[in-house]
MOPAC internal coordinates of N, CA, C and O (Angstrom, degrees):
PM7 1SCF
backbone

  N    0.0000 0     0.00 0     0.00 0    0    0    0
  C    1.4543 1     0.00 0     0.00 0    1    0    0
  C    1.5245 1   108.24 1     0.00 0    2    1    0
  O    1.2310 1   120.98 1   -52.40 1    3    2    1
  N    1.2922 1   115.73 1   127.60 1    3    2    1
  C    1.4604 1   120.75 1  -178.81 1    5    3    2
  C    1.5252 1   110.13 1   -72.10 1    6    5    3
  O    1.2310 1   121.27 1   -34.90 1    7    6    5
  N    1.3210 1   115.17 1   145.10 1    7    6    5
  C    1.4585 1   120.79 1   177.79 1    9    7    6
  C    1.5194 1   108.96 1   -71.84 1   10    9    7
  O    1.2310 1   120.84 1   -37.33 1   11   10    9
  N    1.3236 1   116.00 1   142.67 1   11   10    9
  C    1.4562 1   120.94 1   178.42 1   13   11   10
  C    1.5191 1   109.88 1   -59.09 1   14   13   11
  O    1.2310 1   120.70 1   -42.23 1   15   14   13
  N    1.3078 1   116.26 1   137.77 1   15   14   13
  C    1.4577 1   120.99 1  -177.23 1   17   15   14
  C    1.5165 1   112.66 1   -74.98 1   18   17   15
  O    1.2310 1   120.09 1   166.43 1   19   18   17
  N    1.2941 1   117.44 1   -13.57 1   19   18   17
  C    1.4576 1   120.20 1  -174.69 1   21   19   18
  C    1.5314 1   112.01 1   -89.70 1   22   21   19
  O    1.2310 1   120.55 1   -26.71 1   23   22   21
  N    1.2851 1   116.56 1   153.29 1   23   22   21
  C    1.4577 1   122.15 1   170.93 1   25   23   22
  C    1.5153 1   108.67 1  -115.10 1   26   25   23
  O    1.2310 1   121.17 1  -155.40 1   27   26   25
  N    1.3314 1   115.36 1    24.60 1   27   26   25
  C    1.4577 1   119.54 1  -173.12 1   29   27   26
  C    1.5161 1   113.42 1   -83.23 1   30   29   27
  O    1.2310 1   119.65 1  -172.69 1   31   30   29
  N    1.3239 1   118.28 1     7.31 1   31   30   29
  C    1.4545 1   117.80 1   171.83 1   33   31   30
  C    1.5311 1   109.29 1  -124.56 1   34   33   31
  O    1.2310 1   121.45 1   -18.44 1   35   34   33
  N    1.2923 1   114.82 1   161.56 1   35   34   33
  C    1.4566 1   121.20 1  -173.96 1   37   35   34
  C    1.5201 1   112.22 1   -59.63 1   38   37   35
  O    1.2310 1   120.13 1   137.77 1   39   38   37
  N    1.3057 1   117.36 1   -42.23 1   39   38   37
  C    1.4701 1   120.59 1  -177.37 1   41   39   38
  C    1.5220 1   110.87 1   -61.74 1   42   41   39
  O    1.2310 1   120.19 1   133.77 1   43   42   41
  N    1.3042 1   117.24 1   -46.23 1   43   42   41
  C    1.4651 1   119.89 1   178.40 1   45   43   42
  C    1.5262 1   110.94 1   -64.88 1   46   45   43
  O    1.2310 1   120.60 1   140.26 1   47   46   45
  N    1.3121 1   116.47 1   -39.74 1   47   46   45
  C    1.4686 1   119.94 1  -178.05 1   49   47   46
  C    1.5238 1   111.36 1   -63.13 1   50   49   47
  O    1.2310 1   120.10 1   137.90 1   51   50   49
  N    1.3309 1   117.41 1   -42.10 1   51   50   49
  C    1.4690 1   118.88 1  -176.69 1   53   51   50
  C    1.5230 1   112.25 1   -88.20 1   54   53   51
  O    1.2310 1   119.97 1  -179.43 1   55   54   53
  N    1.3185 1   117.66 1     0.57 1   55   54   53
  C    1.4623 1   120.26 1   174.48 1   57   55   54
  C    1.5274 1   110.78 1   -66.99 1   58   57   55
  O    1.2310 1   119.82 1   155.20 1   59   58   57
  N    1.3060 1   117.95 1   -24.80 1   59   58   57
  C    1.4627 1   123.37 1   178.79 1   61   59   58
  C    1.5358 1   109.21 1   -80.34 1   62   61   59
  O    1.2310 1   119.66 1   -61.82 1   63   62   61
  N    1.3427 1   118.25 1   118.18 1   63   62   61
  C    1.4713 1   120.87 1  -176.24 1   65   63   62
  C    1.5322 1   114.22 1   -56.85 1   66   65   63
  O    1.2310 1   119.68 1   143.05 1   67   66   65
  N    1.3255 1   118.22 1   -36.95 1   67   66   65
  C    1.4696 1   119.02 1  -178.53 1   69   67   66
  C    1.5316 1   111.17 1   -68.04 1   70   69   67
  O    1.2310 1   120.44 1   150.09 1   71   70   69
  N    1.3236 1   116.76 1   -29.91 1   71   70   69
  C    1.4732 1   118.78 1   176.03 1   73   71   70
  C    1.5240 1   110.14 1   -69.16 1   74   73   71
  O    1.2310 1   120.66 1   142.32 1   75   74   73
  N    1.3292 1   116.34 1   -37.68 1   75   74   73
  C    1.4762 1   118.52 1   176.35 1   77   75   74
  C    1.5285 1   109.86 1   -65.26 1   78   77   75
  O    1.2310 1   120.29 1   142.56 1   79   78   77
  N    1.3294 1   117.06 1   -37.44 1   79   78   77
  C    1.4734 1   120.38 1   177.09 1   81   79   78
  C    1.5328 1   110.24 1   -62.58 1   82   81   79
  O    1.2310 1   120.34 1   138.42 1   83   82   81
  N    1.3063 1   116.95 1   -41.58 1   83   82   81
  C    1.4731 1   120.54 1   178.40 1   85   83   82
  C    1.5239 1   109.78 1   -61.66 1   86   85   83
  O    1.2310 1   120.38 1   134.04 1   87   86   85
  N    1.3145 1   116.87 1   -45.96 1   87   86   85
  C    1.4694 1   120.19 1   179.73 1   89   87   86
  C    1.5266 1   110.44 1   -61.24 1   90   89   87
  O    1.2310 1   120.59 1   140.21 1   91   90   89
  N    1.3218 1   116.49 1   -39.79 1   91   90   89
  C    1.4711 1   119.89 1   179.21 1   93   91   90
  C    1.5297 1   110.52 1   -62.14 1   94   93   91
  O    1.2310 1   120.33 1   137.87 1   95   94   93
  N    1.3222 1   116.97 1   -42.13 1   95   94   93
  C    1.4682 1   119.61 1   179.23 1   97   95   94
  C    1.5286 1   111.18 1   -66.62 1   98   97   95
  O    1.2310 1   120.46 1   144.44 1   99   98   97
  N    1.3193 1   116.72 1   -35.56 1   99   98   97
  C    1.4650 1   120.10 1  -177.50 1  101   99   98
  C    1.5339 1   112.55 1   -74.71 1  102  101   99
  O    1.2310 1   120.37 1   168.06 1  103  102  101
  N    1.3353 1   116.89 1   -11.94 1  103  102  101
  C    1.4749 1   118.48 1   175.28 1  105  103  102
  C    1.5203 1   110.71 1   -60.95 1  106  105  103
  O    1.2310 1   120.53 1   149.68 1  107  106  105
  N    1.3283 1   116.59 1   -30.32 1  107  106  105
  C    1.4650 1   120.95 1  -177.72 1  109  107  106
  C    1.5250 1   112.25 1   -79.53 1  110  109  107
  O    1.2310 1   120.17 1   167.64 1  111  110  109
  N    1.3303 1   117.29 1   -12.36 1  111  110  109
  C    1.4576 1   119.78 1   179.41 1  113  111  110
  C    1.5133 1   112.11 1   139.25 1  114  113  111
  O    1.2310 1   121.33 1    -3.96 1  115  114  113
  N    1.3149 1   115.05 1   176.04 1  115  114  113
  C    1.4605 1   121.55 1  -177.35 1  117  115  114
  C    1.5294 1   110.78 1   -66.73 1  118  117  115
  O    1.2310 1   121.85 1   -32.06 1  119  118  117
  N    1.3297 1   114.06 1   147.94 1  119  118  117
  C    1.4660 1   119.88 1   178.11 1  121  119  118
  C    1.5203 1   108.87 1  -149.77 1  122  121  119
  O    1.2310 1   120.79 1   -30.30 1  123  122  121
  N    1.3406 1   116.09 1   149.70 1  123  122  121
  C    1.4650 1   119.72 1   173.48 1  125  123  122
  C    1.5270 1   110.03 1   -77.14 1  126  125  123
  O    1.2310 1   120.65 1   -21.14 1  127  126  125
  N    1.3127 1   116.36 1   158.86 1  127  126  125
  C    1.4604 1   121.06 1  -177.17 1  129  127  126
  C    1.5232 1   111.50 1   -60.35 1  130  129  127
  O    1.2310 1   120.05 1   146.88 1  131  130  129
  N    1.3406 1   117.51 1   -33.12 1  131  130  129
  C    1.4643 1   119.49 1  -178.92 1  133  131  130
  C    1.5339 1   111.13 1   -62.66 1  134  133  131
  O    1.2310 1   120.19 1   139.31 1  135  134  133
  N    1.3131 1   117.24 1   -40.69 1  135  134  133
  C    1.4681 1   120.43 1   178.45 1  137  135  134
  C    1.5181 1   111.39 1   -67.81 1  138  137  135
  O    1.2310 1   121.09 1   137.98 1  139  138  137
  N    1.3294 1   115.53 1   -42.02 1  139  138  137
  C    1.4671 1   118.88 1   179.30 1  141  139  138
  C    1.5253 1   110.29 1   -61.54 1  142  141  139
  O    1.2310 1   120.69 1   134.10 1  143  142  141
  N    1.3285 1   116.29 1   -45.90 1  143  142  141
  C    1.4621 1   120.77 1  -178.88 1  145  143  142
  C    1.5247 1   110.64 1   -61.53 1  146  145  143
  O    1.2310 1   120.70 1   135.33 1  147  146  145
  N    1.3261 1   116.27 1   -44.67 1  147  146  145
  C    1.4635 1   120.29 1  -179.88 1  149  147  146
  C    1.5225 1   111.30 1   -63.87 1  150  149  147
  O    1.2310 1   120.88 1   133.95 1  151  150  149
  N    1.3175 1   115.91 1   -46.05 1  151  150  149
  C    1.4678 1   120.26 1  -178.93 1  153  151  150
  C    1.5263 1   112.16 1   -60.16 1  154  153  151
  O    1.2310 1   120.78 1   143.82 1  155  154  153
  N    1.3288 1   116.12 1   -36.18 1  155  154  153
  C    1.4653 1   120.73 1  -176.23 1  157  155  154
  C    1.5201 1   113.02 1   -95.39 1  158  157  155
  O    1.2310 1   120.20 1   178.09 1  159  158  157
  N    1.3129 1   117.23 1    -1.91 1  159  158  157
  C    1.4537 1   120.51 1   178.27 1  161  159  158
  C    1.5199 1   113.36 1    66.77 1  162  161  159
  O    1.2310 1   120.87 1  -142.03 1  163  162  161
  N    1.2933 1   115.93 1    37.97 1  163  162  161
  C    1.4722 1   120.21 1   178.32 1  165  163  162
  C    1.5202 1   109.47 1  -125.30 1  166  165  163
  O    1.2310 1   121.22 1   -13.60 1  167  166  165
  N    1.3078 1   115.26 1   166.40 1  167  166  165
  C    1.4629 1   119.23 1   178.78 1  169  167  166
  C    1.5286 1   109.71 1   -72.25 1  170  169  167
  O    1.2310 1   121.34 1   -22.81 1  171  170  169
  N    1.3377 1   115.05 1   157.19 1  171  170  169
  C    1.4590 1   118.53 1   177.82 1  173  171  170
  C    1.5266 1   111.67 1   -63.74 1  174  173  171
  O    1.2310 1   119.32 1   137.98 1  175  174  173
  N    1.3596 1   118.90 1   -42.02 1  175  174  173
  C    1.4788 1   117.87 1   176.55 1  177  175  174
  C    1.5319 1   112.01 1   -61.51 1  178  177  175
  O    1.2310 1   120.78 1   143.96 1  179  178  177
  N    1.3230 1   116.10 1   -36.04 1  179  178  177
  C    1.4720 1   119.29 1   178.06 1  181  179  178
  C    1.5212 1   111.15 1   -64.68 1  182  181  179
  O    1.2310 1   120.51 1   135.39 1  183  182  181
  N    1.3215 1   116.63 1   -44.61 1  183  182  181
  C    1.4622 1   120.43 1   178.39 1  185  183  182
  C    1.5284 1   110.34 1   -64.44 1  186  185  183
  O    1.2310 1   120.68 1   139.98 1  187  186  185
  N    1.3236 1   116.31 1   -40.02 1  187  186  185
  C    1.4712 1   120.24 1   179.08 1  189  187  186
  C    1.5225 1   111.08 1   -62.10 1  190  189  187
  O    1.2310 1   120.94 1   140.82 1  191  190  189
  N    1.3242 1   115.81 1   -39.18 1  191  190  189
  C    1.4659 1   120.09 1   179.47 1  193  191  190
  C    1.5296 1   110.34 1   -62.37 1  194  193  191
  O    1.2310 1   120.60 1   135.20 1  195  194  193
  N    1.3193 1   116.46 1   -44.80 1  195  194  193
  C    1.4694 1   119.47 1   179.04 1  197  195  194
  C    1.5333 1   111.05 1   -66.80 1  198  197  195
  O    1.2310 1   120.59 1   140.87 1  199  198  197
  N    1.3250 1   116.47 1   -39.13 1  199  198  197
  C    1.4675 1   119.33 1   178.87 1  201  199  198
  C    1.5285 1   111.58 1   -64.05 1  202  201  199
  O    1.2310 1   120.70 1   144.26 1  203  202  201
  N    1.3313 1   116.26 1   -35.74 1  203  202  201
  C    1.4743 1   119.92 1   177.75 1  205  203  202
  C    1.5232 1   110.02 1   -61.46 1  206  205  203
  O    1.2310 1   120.50 1   134.02 1  207  206  205
  N    1.3182 1   116.66 1   -45.98 1  207  206  205
  C    1.4649 1   120.30 1   179.45 1  209  207  206
  C    1.5305 1   110.06 1   -61.81 1  210  209  207
  O    1.2310 1   120.61 1   135.55 1  211  210  209
  N    1.3268 1   116.43 1   -44.45 1  211  210  209
  C    1.4711 1   120.19 1  -179.18 1  213  211  210
  C    1.5272 1   111.72 1   -64.76 1  214  213  211
  O    1.2310 1   120.88 1   145.83 1  215  214  213
  N    1.3285 1   115.92 1   -34.17 1  215  214  213
  C    1.4812 1   119.35 1   176.19 1  217  215  214
  C    1.5221 1   110.65 1   -68.45 1  218  217  215
  O    1.2310 1   120.28 1   140.04 1  219  218  217
  N    1.3213 1   117.07 1   -39.96 1  219  218  217
  C    1.4705 1   120.95 1  -177.13 1  221  219  218
  C    1.5329 1   111.95 1   -62.78 1  222  221  219
  O    1.2310 1   120.17 1   149.46 1  223  222  221
  N    1.3161 1   117.28 1   -30.54 1  223  222  221
  C    1.4688 1   119.24 1  -179.76 1  225  223  222
  C    1.5289 1   111.93 1   -97.62 1  226  225  223
  O    1.2310 1   120.40 1  -176.27 1  227  226  225
  N    1.3263 1   116.84 1     3.73 1  227  226  225
  C    1.4594 1   120.70 1   173.77 1  229  227  226
  C    1.5163 1   115.36 1    83.52 1  230  229  227
  O    1.2310 1   120.27 1  -157.88 1  231  230  229
  N    1.3249 1   117.09 1    22.12 1  231  230  229
  C    1.4657 1   119.36 1   178.77 1  233  231  230
  C    1.5192 1   113.20 1   -94.97 1  234  233  231
  O    1.2310 1   120.91 1   162.75 1  235  234  233
  N    1.3224 1   115.86 1   -17.25 1  235  234  233
  C    1.4599 1   121.49 1  -178.13 1  237  235  234
  C    1.5147 1   109.10 1  -134.16 1  238  237  235
  O    1.2310 1   121.39 1   -39.57 1  239  238  237
  N    1.3107 1   114.94 1   140.43 1  239  238  237
  C    1.4764 1   120.65 1   174.19 1  241  239  238
  C    1.5228 1   107.19 1  -117.51 1  242  241  239
  O    1.2310 1   121.38 1   -20.09 1  243  242  241
  N    1.3032 1   114.97 1   159.91 1  243  242  241
  C    1.4556 1   119.41 1  -179.47 1  245  243  242
  C    1.5211 1   108.85 1  -135.33 1  246  245  243
  O    1.2310 1   121.39 1   -34.53 1  247  246  245
  N    1.3277 1   114.94 1   145.47 1  247  246  245
  C    1.4649 1   119.68 1   175.51 1  249  247  246
  C    1.5228 1   108.16 1  -143.00 1  250  249  247
  O    1.2310 1   121.42 1   -30.49 1  251  250  249
  N    1.2852 1   114.89 1   149.51 1  251  250  249
  C    1.4454 1   120.93 1  -179.64 1  253  251  250
  C    1.5172 1   111.15 1   -91.79 1  254  253  251
  O    1.2310 1   121.36 1   -43.95 1  255  254  253
  N    1.3275 1   115.00 1   136.05 1  255  254  253
  C    1.4629 1   122.27 1   174.38 1  257  255  254
  C    1.5157 1   105.29 1  -131.09 1  258  257  255
  O    1.2310 1   120.98 1   -79.14 1  259  258  257
  N    1.3286 1   115.73 1   100.86 1  259  258  257
  C    1.4600 1   118.92 1  -173.81 1  261  259  258
  C    1.5170 1   108.99 1    64.80 1  262  261  259
  O    1.2310 1   120.79 1    51.27 1  263  262  261
  N    1.3326 1   116.10 1  -128.73 1  263  262  261
  C    1.4626 1   120.31 1   178.60 1  265  263  262
  C    1.5260 1   112.44 1   -86.58 1  266  265  263
  O    1.2310 1   121.21 1   173.46 1  267  266  265
  N    1.3139 1   115.30 1    -6.54 1  267  266  265
  C    1.4595 1   119.84 1  -174.01 1  269  267  266
  C    1.5266 1   111.46 1   -97.03 1  270  269  267
  O    1.2310 1   121.44 1   -34.14 1  271  270  269
  N    1.3196 1   114.85 1   145.86 1  271  270  269
  C    1.4648 1   121.13 1   173.91 1  273  271  270
  C    1.5233 1   107.32 1  -109.98 1  274  273  271
  O    1.2310 1   121.47 1   -56.84 1  275  274  273
  N    1.3255 1   114.80 1   123.16 1  275  274  273
  C    1.4654 1   120.13 1  -179.33 1  277  275  274
  C    1.5152 1   109.63 1  -104.11 1  278  277  275
  O    1.2310 1   121.40 1   -49.37 1  279  278  277
  N    1.3276 1   114.93 1   130.63 1  279  278  277
  C    1.4565 1   121.48 1   179.56 1  281  279  278
  C    1.5244 1   108.78 1  -100.92 1  282  281  279
  O    1.2310 1   121.58 1   -41.63 1  283  282  281
  N    1.3241 1   114.58 1   138.37 1  283  282  281
  C    1.4601 1   119.90 1   179.09 1  285  283  282
  C    1.5130 1   110.98 1  -136.33 1  286  285  283
  O    1.2310 1   121.01 1   -22.70 1  287  286  285
  N    1.2983 1   115.67 1   157.30 1  287  286  285
  C    1.4586 1   122.65 1   179.73 1  289  287  286
  C    1.5261 1   109.74 1   -74.80 1  290  289  287
  O    1.2310 1   120.76 1   -43.14 1  291  290  289
  N    1.3103 1   116.15 1   136.86 1  291  290  289
  C    1.4655 1   122.12 1   170.82 1  293  291  290
  C    1.5294 1   105.86 1  -119.24 1  294  293  291
  O    1.2310 1   121.32 1   -93.10 1  295  294  293
  N    1.3193 1   115.08 1    86.90 1  295  294  293
  C    1.4674 1   121.05 1  -172.16 1  297  295  294
  C    1.5265 1   112.77 1   -64.69 1  298  297  295
  O    1.2310 1   120.02 1   164.96 1  299  298  297
  N    1.3228 1   117.56 1   -15.04 1  299  298  297
  C    1.4768 1   118.75 1   177.69 1  301  299  298
  C    1.5201 1   110.91 1   -59.95 1  302  301  299
  O    1.2310 1   120.59 1   153.42 1  303  302  301
  N    1.3296 1   116.48 1   -26.58 1  303  302  301
  C    1.4625 1   120.43 1   179.44 1  305  303  302
  C    1.5192 1   112.95 1   -69.52 1  306  305  303
  O    1.2310 1   120.39 1   164.63 1  307  306  305
  N    1.3352 1   116.86 1   -15.37 1  307  306  305
  C    1.4729 1   120.54 1   179.15 1  309  307  306
  C    1.5263 1   112.19 1   -84.25 1  310  309  307
  O    1.2310 1   120.26 1   178.86 1  311  310  309
  N    1.3109 1   117.12 1    -1.14 1  311  310  309
  C    1.4681 1   121.09 1  -177.63 1  313  311  310
  C    1.5314 1   112.90 1   -52.43 1  314  313  311
  O    1.2310 1   118.54 1   133.53 1  315  314  313
  N    1.3531 1   120.38 1   -46.47 1  315  314  313
  C    1.4751 1   119.41 1   179.53 1  317  315  314
  C    1.5303 1   112.27 1   -59.33 1  318  317  315
  O    1.2310 1   120.40 1   143.33 1  319  318  317
  N    1.3212 1   116.84 1   -36.67 1  319  318  317
  C    1.4660 1   120.59 1   179.46 1  321  319  318
  C    1.5306 1   109.66 1   -69.44 1  322  321  319
  O    1.2310 1   120.80 1   135.14 1  323  322  321
  N    1.3160 1   116.07 1   -44.86 1  323  322  321
  C    1.4595 1   121.23 1   179.66 1  325  323  322
  C    1.5289 1   110.45 1   -60.18 1  326  325  323
  O    1.2310 1   120.31 1   135.86 1  327  326  325
  N    1.3213 1   117.02 1   -44.14 1  327  326  325
  C    1.4640 1   120.68 1  -179.32 1  329  327  326
  C    1.5313 1   110.90 1   -65.93 1  330  329  327
  O    1.2310 1   120.17 1   141.71 1  331  330  329
  N    1.3181 1   117.29 1   -38.29 1  331  330  329
  C    1.4584 1   120.85 1   179.96 1  333  331  330
  C    1.5309 1   110.05 1   -66.86 1  334  333  331
  O    1.2310 1   120.50 1   132.58 1  335  334  333
  N    1.3198 1   116.64 1   -47.42 1  335  334  333
  C    1.4650 1   120.90 1   179.70 1  337  335  334
  C    1.5315 1   110.28 1   -63.70 1  338  337  335
  O    1.2310 1   120.56 1   143.40 1  339  338  337
  N    1.3243 1   116.53 1   -36.60 1  339  338  337
  C    1.4620 1   120.50 1   179.22 1  341  339  338
  C    1.5207 1   112.31 1   -60.13 1  342  341  339
  O    1.2310 1   119.65 1   156.06 1  343  342  341
  N    1.3093 1   118.28 1   -23.94 1  343  342  341
  C    1.4529 1   121.93 1   177.34 1  345  343  342
  C    1.5148 1   113.02 1   -65.15 1  346  345  343
  O    1.2310 1   120.02 1   164.40 1  347  346  345
  N    1.2999 1   117.56 1   -15.60 1  347  346  345
  C    1.4595 1   121.95 1   179.22 1  349  347  346
  C    1.5308 1   112.01 1   -96.30 1  350  349  347
  O    1.2310 1   119.92 1  -178.80 1  351  350  349
  N    1.3060 1   117.75 1     1.20 1  351  350  349
  C    1.4589 1   121.82 1  -177.58 1  353  351  350
  C    1.5296 1   111.40 1   -58.88 1  354  353  351
  O    1.2310 1   120.14 1   136.08 1  355  354  353
  N    1.3195 1   117.34 1   -43.92 1  355  354  353
  C    1.4654 1   120.98 1  -179.67 1  357  355  354
  C    1.5307 1   110.34 1   -59.76 1  358  357  355
  O    1.2310 1   120.57 1   137.17 1  359  358  357
  N    1.3332 1   116.51 1   -42.83 1  359  358  357
  C    1.4698 1   120.53 1   178.73 1  361  359  358
  C    1.5242 1   110.71 1   -56.71 1  362  361  359
  O    1.2310 1   120.40 1   131.42 1  363  362  361
  N    1.3422 1   116.83 1   -48.58 1  363  362  361
  C    1.4620 1   120.36 1  -177.47 1  365  363  362
  C    1.5174 1   111.52 1   -68.28 1  366  365  363
  O    1.2310 1   120.31 1   139.96 1  367  366  365
  N    1.3165 1   117.02 1   -40.04 1  367  366  365
  C    1.4702 1   119.16 1   178.67 1  369  367  366
  C    1.5222 1   110.95 1   -62.06 1  370  369  367
  O    1.2310 1   120.21 1   137.55 1  371  370  369
  N    1.3231 1   117.20 1   -42.45 1  371  370  369
  C    1.4646 1   120.15 1   178.52 1  373  371  370
  C    1.5292 1   110.96 1   -66.13 1  374  373  371
  O    1.2310 1   120.19 1   142.07 1  375  374  373
  N    1.3163 1   117.25 1   -37.93 1  375  374  373
  C    1.4682 1   120.68 1   178.08 1  377  375  374
  C    1.5199 1   110.85 1   -64.24 1  378  377  375
  O    1.2310 1   120.28 1   136.36 1  379  378  377
  N    1.3129 1   117.07 1   -43.64 1  379  378  377
  C    1.4678 1   120.47 1   178.86 1  381  379  378
  C    1.5297 1   110.72 1   -66.45 1  382  381  379
  O    1.2310 1   120.20 1   142.84 1  383  382  381
  N    1.3267 1   117.23 1   -37.16 1  383  382  381
  C    1.4657 1   119.87 1   177.32 1  385  383  382
  C    1.5259 1   110.65 1   -62.84 1  386  385  383
  O    1.2310 1   119.99 1   136.47 1  387  386  385
  N    1.3462 1   117.62 1   -43.53 1  387  386  385
  C    1.4708 1   120.97 1   178.94 1  389  387  386
  C    1.5364 1   110.48 1   -63.82 1  390  389  387
  O    1.2310 1   120.79 1   139.24 1  391  390  389
  N    1.3316 1   116.10 1   -40.76 1  391  390  389
  C    1.4638 1   120.39 1   178.39 1  393  391  390
  C    1.5236 1   110.72 1   -63.52 1  394  393  391
  O    1.2310 1   120.47 1   137.09 1  395  394  393
  N    1.3225 1   116.70 1   -42.91 1  395  394  393
  C    1.4646 1   120.94 1   179.06 1  397  395  394
  C    1.5265 1   110.36 1   -62.28 1  398  397  395
  O    1.2310 1   120.11 1   136.85 1  399  398  397
  N    1.3203 1   117.40 1   -43.15 1  399  398  397
  C    1.4646 1   121.40 1   178.12 1  401  399  398
  C    1.5281 1   110.27 1   -61.90 1  402  401  399
  O    1.2310 1   119.90 1   136.94 1  403  402  401
  N    1.3171 1   117.80 1   -43.06 1  403  402  401
  C    1.4593 1   122.29 1   179.05 1  405  403  402
  C    1.5330 1   110.80 1   -60.93 1  406  405  403
  O    1.2310 1   120.38 1   134.16 1  407  406  405
  N    1.3248 1   116.87 1   -45.84 1  407  406  405
  C    1.4756 1   120.86 1  -179.31 1  409  407  406
  C    1.5315 1   110.34 1   -64.54 1  410  409  407
  O    1.2310 1   120.19 1   137.73 1  411  410  409
  N    1.3095 1   117.24 1   -42.27 1  411  410  409
  C    1.4682 1   120.25 1   178.82 1  413  411  410
  C    1.5227 1   111.02 1   -63.17 1  414  413  411
  O    1.2310 1   120.54 1   137.19 1  415  414  413
  N    1.3410 1   116.57 1   -42.81 1  415  414  413
  C    1.4754 1   120.64 1   177.57 1  417  415  414
  C    1.5212 1   110.83 1   -63.00 1  418  417  415
  O    1.2310 1   120.07 1   139.80 1  419  418  417
  N    1.3283 1   117.47 1   -40.20 1  419  418  417
  C    1.4551 1   122.07 1   179.22 1  421  419  418
  C    1.5250 1   111.10 1   -64.32 1  422  421  419
  O    1.2310 1   119.89 1   138.00 1  423  422  421
  N    1.3226 1   117.82 1   -42.00 1  423  422  421
  C    1.4663 1   122.32 1   177.45 1  425  423  422
  C    1.5228 1   110.09 1   -62.60 1  426  425  423
  O    1.2310 1   121.41 1   136.13 1  427  426  425
  N    1.3214 1   114.90 1   -43.87 1  427  426  425
  C    1.4738 1   120.08 1  -179.82 1  429  427  426
  C    1.5186 1   110.69 1   -61.04 1  430  429  427
  O    1.2310 1   120.61 1   135.86 1  431  430  429
  N    1.3330 1   116.44 1   -44.14 1  431  430  429
  C    1.4649 1   121.15 1  -179.37 1  433  431  430
  C    1.5186 1   110.89 1   -63.46 1  434  433  431
  O    1.2310 1   119.45 1   138.55 1  435  434  433
  N    1.3103 1   118.66 1   -41.45 1  435  434  433
  C    1.4681 1   122.42 1  -179.37 1  437  435  434
  C    1.5248 1   111.79 1   -68.14 1  438  437  435
  O    1.2310 1   120.46 1   146.07 1  439  438  437
  N    1.3250 1   116.73 1   -33.93 1  439  438  437
  C    1.4671 1   119.91 1   178.54 1  441  439  438
  C    1.5176 1   110.85 1   -70.55 1  442  441  439
  O    1.2310 1   120.54 1   149.14 1  443  442  441
  N    1.3192 1   116.58 1   -30.86 1  443  442  441
  C    1.4661 1   120.68 1  -178.86 1  445  443  442
  C    1.5344 1   111.95 1   -77.78 1  446  445  443
  O    1.2310 1   120.66 1   157.32 1  447  446  445
  N    1.3560 1   116.33 1   -22.68 1  447  446  445
  C    1.4748 1   119.26 1  -177.66 1  449  447  446
  C    1.5018 1   112.46 1   -79.03 1  450  449  447
  O    1.2310 1   120.10 1   180.00 1  451  450  449

């Protein structure tokens, strides 16, 4: 099955590792594109291209301060990802419960020996 050509949803947007790196840097606060590009070792046009995609899906906001444009994280856009990952919570809880039972049984067996 061919991958969707669009990046208009959050999952497609964050599939690109450099976009995830940008989001990680923006967790610490707003930054201009020049700083982001320098920090990630990419060209400014390249960083701008990724920021445009992230803005289109609502993961990044931008505001002007004088001549500078500051980009910031809008974590509300990660809601679809959070909800999807949350669907696996039951799986992990059951796995941890089985592991805990195994460890308790192992301790019991060693104490009896």
